N, C-alpha and C positions, 0 to 999 in steps of 0.2 A: 197555740196560734198567735197569741199576743207576743210572746217572746220571739217567735219565728219570723213574724212579718213586721210588727210595729216597732220592736227593738231594732230591726234591720234598718228602718228609717233613721233611728238614732245612730247606727254605725255610719250611715251616709253623711249625716249632718256633722258628726265628730270628725270624720275624715276630711270633709271640706274645710273645717276650721283648723285642721292640722297644717294647712297650707297658708295660714294667716301670716301676714307680714308683721303682726304684733307678736313678738317672740314668746312672752309669757303665756299668751293664749294658745299658741301653736304647741308649745312644749307640754302644756297640761293635757293635751288630747291623748297622748300615748297611754297613760295609765287608765284613762276613761275607756279607751278602745279595748284594752285588755279585759276590763270588766264587762263591756258590752259583748265581747266574744263568748264569754261564759253564758250569757243569756241566749245568744244565738245557737250555741251548741246544745243547750238544754232544749230549745224548741225543735231543732232539727232531729236530735236523737229521740226526743219524746214522740214526735210525729211518726218517725220510722217504726218505733216499737209498737205504737198503737195500731198502725196499718198492718204490721207483721203479725200481730196477735189475731187480727181478723174478727174481733168481737164487736167493736163499735161499727155500725153500718157505714159503708163508704159514702152513702148519700148524705149522711149527717156530717161526716168529715168534710165533704165538699161544701156543705152549707156554711161551715165555719170558715173555710177558705174564702167563700164568697162574702162573708161578713168582714173579715179583717184585712184583706188586700185593698179594697176600696178605701177603707179608713186610713191605711198606711199611705196610699197614693195621695190622699188629700193632705197629709201632713207635710208634703213638699211645698205647699203654698199655692198662691194664685198664679195663673198664667200671665205672661208679659209683665213680670214683677219689676217695678222700678227699684225696690229695695235690694233684690238679688242682683240687679244690674250694678248698682252703686257699691254694694258690698264687695263685688269682684273688682271694680275699677279702683276702689280705695285700698285694695289689698287686704281686706278684713277676712275674706273667705275665698277659697279656691273652688275648682270643680272636683267632683269625686274622682275623676280619672285624670287629674291634672298631671300626674307623673308619667302617664302612659300616652297621652294624646299629643299630637303635634299640630292639631287644628286650632285655629283661632276661636276664641269664645264668641258664641252667639248671644250678645248681651240682652237681646230682647226675649230670649227663651231659656234663661238660666235654670229656672225651676223645672221647666219641661225637660231639659237635658238630663238632670238628675233623676227625675221621675222615670224617664225612659230606661235609664241604666238599671234602676231598681226593678222595674217591671221585667226586664230581660233576666236579671238574676233570679227573680222568683220563679220564672218559667224553668230555668235550669234546675233549680232546687226541687220543684215538683216532679220534674222528669226523674230525678234521683229517687224520690219517694215511690214513684210508680213501679220501680223495680220490685217492690214488695207487694204490689197489687196482684192477686191471682189472675191468670190468663183469661179466665171466664168472667171477670168482673170489669166494669167500665173504669177507665183510667181517670185519675184525678186531673184537674186542669186549673189554670189560672184564668179567672174571668176576664172578659174584655175590659180594656182600660176605661171604657165609657160607662160601665155598669155601676149603679148605685153610688154615683159620685155626688158630692155636695160642695166641691170647690173646683173652679176651673171652667173650661169651655163647655163641658157636658154636665154641669151641676144640675141636679134634680130633673134630668131628662130621662124618659122611661125606656132606657136601653136594657135589654136582657143580658144575661151572663155570656151569651154567645155573640153579643154585639148587634142584635136586631132591635130596631126602633119599634116599640110596641104601642098600640093604642092606649091612651091614658086611662081609659075605662077598665082595661084589663090588667094594668100594671100592678095594682095593689094585690090582686089575686095571684098574679105570677110571683110576686115577692114572697108571699106566704110559703111558697114551695121552694124558694131559692135561698133563703137565709134562715137561720135557726129560729124556731118558734118555742113556746113554752113547753110543748109536748116533747120536743127534741131534747131539751135540757132535762126534763123529767126522766126520759129514757136513759140518758147518760148517767144521771145520778143513781138510777136503779142498777145499771151495769157496774158502776163503781162499788156499790154496796154488795152486790150478789155474785160478781164474776171476778175472783181474785187474779185471774190471768188476763185481764182486759188490756194490760200492757205487757208486751213480751220482755222477758229478762234480757240483759245484755248478753248473756251466754247464748241465748237463742238467736240473737242477732248475728253472732259470730259464727254460728254453725253453718 
């Protein structure tokens, strides 16, 4: 999950720096992006193979998605960032979709723009993973952007993974069922030790 989602933030940041007007910085991004692509491939292939194997319970897989996507969203930084504004104006950093978009930059919402593109990409990726979820099982999903956030407009607000605003008194109890707990990690360790086929082989993926 870390390589799948958190390293994806790294891909976004490196891509934005690849548009820098400072040529040595921009030119150094390509080899770093190649390395980052290996991390992302490891995460994507690994999650597909875990879901395909069907040994790790999907509700636990979902809990780890719920853990790492909000962390990754927070890595894009604060809302209405003056630093992101001036980095763009000074030509130190571009937008992630700089080469594709014809729209002018919204200088007051630079971090929000990148975060939104990241969120949409994650949704598409989880849709791909869901092809390996059995028809009788609930599909995996990307939690609402407001869930479990600690930076930005919705920081520390008691939103559920589906985007509902919960009573503060019930939020702690809700979170125990929404993100990984010690017993979930214990179960995963038991699976790793006792179930040699908890990750599907690449051959099984191709079949």
